[in-house]
C-alpha positions, 0 to 999 in steps of 0.5 A: 473237203476231204484230206487232200484238199485240206493238204493242198490249201495248208501247202500250195506248194507242194508237189507230191511224189509219185509212188512207183509200184512194181510186181516184182517186189513180192519178194526180195530174196535172191533168185538163182539159176541152179535149182533148190534140191528137195529130199526125203529122209527119215531121221531116228524114224521120223520123216523130215524133208530137206531143202539144199543148194541155195547159192544166195546169202545166208540171212534170205535163205533163213528168210525162206525157211522161217516163211515155209514154216509158217505156211506149212505150220511146222517146225524145223531148223535151219543148219549147214545151208540147208533147211530141215522142216519136219514131216513130209511136205516135198509136193506143198513146198515144192509148191510154194517155191515154184510160186515164188519164182525157184525151179526146185528138183525133187531127188529120191523117192 
């Protein structure tokens, strides 16, 4: 007798709720129509990648910044509605964002 059978014996009138699983639940981040701009710059001789142009909530963009930094294992920050990632990771970032469903535009170099 497994756990489900034991629960049915204890609570014969209970009807379990059906759980709905949706494929679009992978991310709660708001998707936008305009592409996110992915730029490369050098500041103080060091390369950085800048993401800007997100029109959703600031908190969602902060969550996205944290995910990107964690997946790439690099440092970075979120300032003035821009994500700044240390190093030149344009290709990897663009690939990760496209997998999430964003449209990305590469600017410069």
